[in-house]
C-alpha positions as CSV (number, residue, x, y, z in Angstrom):
1,M,123.8,148.0,108.2
2,S,121.7,145.7,110.4
3,T,117.9,145.9,110.4
4,S,116.2,146.5,113.7
5,Y,112.8,144.9,114.4
6,S,110.3,145.8,117.1
7,P,110.0,143.0,119.7
8,V,107.0,140.7,119.4
9,D,105.1,139.8,122.6
10,L,105.2,136.2,123.6
11,H,102.1,136.4,125.8
12,S,100.1,137.9,122.9
13,I,101.3,135.2,120.6
14,A,100.4,132.5,123.1
15,V,96.9,133.8,123.5
16,L,96.3,133.8,119.7
17,I,97.8,130.4,119.3
18,N,95.7,128.9,122.1
19,Y,92.6,130.4,120.4
20,E,93.5,128.9,117.0
21,R,94.5,125.6,118.5
22,T,91.2,125.1,120.4
23,S,88.6,127.3,118.8
24,G,89.6,128.3,115.2
25,P,88.6,126.6,112.0
26,M,92.1,125.0,111.8
27,G,92.0,123.9,115.4
28,D,92.1,120.4,117.0
29,Y,90.0,118.3,114.7
30,R,89.4,115.7,117.4
31,F,87.1,118.2,119.2
32,R,85.9,120.3,116.3
33,H,82.2,121.2,116.8
34,T,81.7,118.8,119.7
35,K,79.2,119.6,122.4
36,L,79.3,118.4,126.1
37,C,76.5,115.9,126.8
38,D,77.4,114.3,130.1
39,I,79.9,114.2,133.0
40,A,81.0,111.0,134.8
41,D,83.3,109.8,137.5
42,S,84.3,106.5,139.2
43,S,80.8,106.1,140.8
44,N,78.7,107.6,138.1
45,T,79.2,106.4,134.5
46,F,77.4,107.8,131.4
47,P,73.8,106.6,131.7
48,S,73.1,107.8,128.1
49,L,75.4,105.3,126.5
50,P,74.2,101.8,125.6
51,W,77.3,100.2,127.0
52,D,79.0,100.1,130.4
53,T,82.0,102.4,130.8
54,I,83.0,101.6,134.3
55,D,86.2,99.9,133.3
56,W,87.4,103.1,131.7
57,F,87.4,104.8,135.1
58,E,89.8,102.3,136.7
59,A,92.9,104.3,135.5
60,G,95.9,104.4,137.8
61,T,96.6,102.5,141.0
62,D,95.9,105.2,143.5
63,D,92.8,107.2,144.6
64,R,93.3,110.2,142.4
65,P,90.0,111.8,141.1
66,K,88.8,110.4,137.7
67,R,86.5,112.4,135.5
68,G,85.0,111.7,132.1
69,F,83.4,114.0,129.6
70,L,81.0,112.7,126.9
71,L,81.0,114.9,123.8
72,R,78.9,114.5,120.7
73,A,80.0,115.9,117.3
74,D,77.4,118.3,115.9
75,T,77.6,118.1,112.1
76,S,75.0,120.8,111.6
77,I,77.3,123.6,112.7
78,I,78.7,125.9,110.0
79,K,82.2,124.7,109.1
80,D,84.2,127.8,110.0
81,A,82.2,128.7,113.2
82,P,84.4,128.9,116.3
83,D,84.2,126.5,119.2
84,M,83.9,128.5,122.4
85,P,83.5,127.6,126.1
86,D,80.2,129.5,126.4
87,D,78.7,127.5,123.6
88,M,79.9,124.0,124.5
89,R,76.8,122.5,126.1
90,S,74.7,120.2,123.9
91,S,71.0,121.0,123.5
92,Q,70.4,117.5,124.8
93,C,72.7,117.4,127.8
94,S,72.4,115.8,131.3
95,R,71.3,117.8,134.4
96,S,74.9,117.8,135.6
97,V,75.9,119.7,132.4
98,E,73.0,122.1,132.6
99,D,74.0,123.0,136.2
100,L,77.6,123.9,135.3
101,T,78.6,127.5,136.0
102,K,80.3,129.5,133.3
103,E,83.6,129.0,135.0
104,E,83.1,125.2,135.3
105,A,82.2,124.9,131.7
106,S,85.2,126.9,130.6
107,T,87.5,124.7,132.7
108,I,86.1,121.6,131.1
109,F,86.5,123.1,127.6
110,W,90.3,123.5,128.3
111,E,90.6,120.3,130.2
112,V,89.5,118.0,127.4
113,R,91.6,119.9,124.9
114,G,94.6,119.6,127.1
115,H,95.3,116.1,125.7
116,N,98.8,116.5,124.1
117,G,98.1,120.2,124.0
118,C,101.6,121.1,125.0
119,Y,103.1,119.3,122.0
120,D,100.6,121.0,119.7
121,A,101.5,124.4,121.0
122,I,105.2,123.7,120.8
123,S,104.9,122.6,117.1
124,I,102.8,125.7,116.2
125,L,105.2,128.0,117.9
126,Q,108.2,126.4,116.3
127,N,106.7,126.8,112.8
128,L,105.9,130.4,113.6
129,F,109.4,131.2,114.9
130,L,110.9,129.8,111.7
131,M,109.1,132.5,109.8
132,F,110.7,135.4,111.7
133,P,113.7,137.2,110.3
134,S,117.2,136.7,111.8
135,G,117.7,139.0,114.8
136,Q,114.0,139.2,115.7
137,T,113.5,140.0,119.3
138,M,110.7,139.1,121.7
139,R,109.3,140.3,125.0
140,V,109.0,137.5,127.6
141,R,107.0,137.9,130.8
142,A,108.6,136.1,133.7
143,P,106.7,134.4,136.6
144,D,107.7,137.1,139.0
145,G,105.9,139.8,137.1
146,T,108.9,141.2,135.3
147,D,109.7,140.9,131.7
148,F,112.8,140.9,129.5
149,I,113.7,141.2,125.8
150,T,115.5,138.3,124.1
151,E,116.1,137.0,120.6
152,V,113.7,134.5,119.2
153,S,116.6,132.3,118.4
154,S,117.5,132.0,122.1
155,R,115.1,129.2,122.9
156,W,115.0,125.5,123.8
157,I,112.4,122.8,124.1
158,L,112.4,121.2,127.5
159,E,110.6,117.9,128.2
160,Y,110.1,116.4,131.6
161,K,107.8,114.0,133.5
162,L,105.0,115.0,135.9
163,H,104.8,112.4,138.7
164,K,101.4,111.3,140.0
165,P,99.1,113.7,138.1
166,K,96.3,114.9,140.4
167,Q,93.5,113.8,138.2
168,A,92.8,111.3,135.4
169,T,90.6,112.7,132.6
170,M,88.8,110.9,129.8
171,A,87.2,112.6,126.8
172,L,84.8,110.4,124.9
173,V,83.7,111.7,121.5
174,V,80.7,110.1,119.8
175,G,78.3,111.0,117.0
176,D,80.6,111.1,114.0
177,P,82.6,108.0,112.8
178,K,85.5,110.3,111.8
179,Q,85.8,111.8,115.3
180,S,84.7,108.9,117.6
181,Q,87.4,108.2,120.1
182,S,88.3,108.0,123.8
183,L,91.3,110.0,125.0
184,W,93.0,109.7,128.4
185,T,95.1,112.3,130.2
186,G,96.9,111.7,133.5
187,E,96.0,108.0,133.8
188,G,99.5,106.8,134.6
189,D,101.9,107.3,137.4
190,E,104.0,109.6,135.1
191,M,102.9,112.0,132.4
192,K,105.3,113.7,129.9
193,H,105.1,117.4,129.5
194,S,107.0,119.9,127.4
195,V,107.6,123.6,127.5
196,W,109.6,126.3,125.7
197,E,112.5,128.0,127.6
198,F,113.7,131.4,126.6
199,S,117.1,132.8,127.7
200,N,117.4,136.3,129.3
201,L,120.5,137.4,127.3
202,A,121.0,140.6,129.4
203,K,121.0,138.6,132.6
204,A,123.3,136.0,131.2
205,K,125.8,138.8,130.1
206,Q,125.7,140.2,133.7
207,L,126.6,136.8,135.1
208,L,129.5,136.5,132.7
209,C,131.0,139.9,133.6
């Protein structure tokens, strides 16, 4: 006799994974406990740095917007404290950071953590799926607002290229030798991206009939 399992919800899993990937104690170590100090673009580099960063904003060959975010690691924060968009401003930030709205600060929080974020999410989901029992089902919400139930095993990893990204983004982390780095996203004419694809088994059976 086969065992029946209640379907898990993909959207709920994705929300939890995104939180853990960006905010939780086991999240992206590159941005762990970093605070936003300054914002720069092609015409306005980071004035608080002792060196010139203008060359870093010459990414790509077209006129796409280029934005840079200077983050400083705060080693005084409690180790397991979460990193949240509402608390990402440094106590010693520039006026441009002070003037950010709540929505703008949240966008930057996700923007800097988007570097290779798709591959991190794919890896976490893959490890989670391997823990599910055989026959586990899942509810998937489709872009048109509908949803369908499928088996967790009916999945594929798709990788494709995004042509001419609309923006080049640089995240510069300073303040801690272990985290100091500069990370570019969207600087080239092409950018690799990856997603999960899930099969609607009921719809596939209808097409076969």
